[in-house]
C-alpha positions in Angstrom: 16.8 18.5 202.7 20.2 20.4 202.7 22.4 21.0 205.5 24.7 24.1 205.6 28.4 23.3 205.4 29.3 24.6 208.8 26.5 22.2 210.3 27.8 19.4 208.6 31.4 20.4 209.3 30.0 19.9 213.3 28.7 16.4 212.4 31.8 15.2 210.8 34.0 16.6 213.8 31.6 14.8 216.5 31.8 11.7 214.4 35.7 11.6 214.0 35.7 12.9 217.8 33.6 9.8 219.1 35.9 7.3 216.4 39.3 8.8 218.2 38.3 9.0 221.7 36.4 5.4 222.3 39.3 3.2 221.1 42.0 4.4 223.7 39.2 3.8 226.5 38.5 0.3 225.3 42.2 -0.9 225.8 41.8 0.4 229.1 38.7 -1.4 230.0 40.2 -4.4 228.8 43.4 -4.3 230.8 41.1 -3.8 233.9 40.8 -5.7 236.5 37.3 -6.0 236.5 36.9 -6.9 232.9 37.3 -10.8 233.8 36.7 -12.8 236.4 39.1 -15.3 237.9 38.7 -18.2 235.0 39.3 -15.5 232.5 35.7 -15.0 231.1 34.4 -11.7 230.6 32.2 -10.0 233.5 29.3 -7.9 233.3 31.3 -4.8 233.6 33.5 -6.0 230.3 30.2 -6.9 228.5 28.5 -3.4 229.0 31.2 -1.3 228.6 31.9 -3.4 225.1 28.1 -2.2 224.0 28.6 1.0 225.1 31.9 1.6 223.2 30.7 0.0 220.4 27.4 1.4 220.0 29.3 4.8 220.4 31.3 4.2 217.4 28.7 3.1 215.1 26.4 6.1 215.9 29.8 8.2 215.4 30.9 6.4 212.1 27.3 7.5 211.4 27.4 10.7 212.2 30.9 11.5 210.4 29.1 10.0 207.1 26.4 12.0 207.3 28.3 15.0 208.2 30.4 14.1 204.6 27.7 13.4 202.4 26.1 16.7 203.2 29.1 18.3 202.7 29.7 17.1 199.7 26.3 17.7 198.2 
């Protein structure tokens, strides 16, 4: 299935957007006092956000790769 160039560019843009937006959010989560308990262990707050961010970044990378492959040929 061939994807038109404008749609491939939308996929690339969506993937890049995801890869740019989530890392600063991760830095804020890691600094949040709710991320660790009194003993310094990771809390559910941190774990849930780490899963959300890592899943989003993997999907964003896949989206960008699909867009690039569609744009190239």
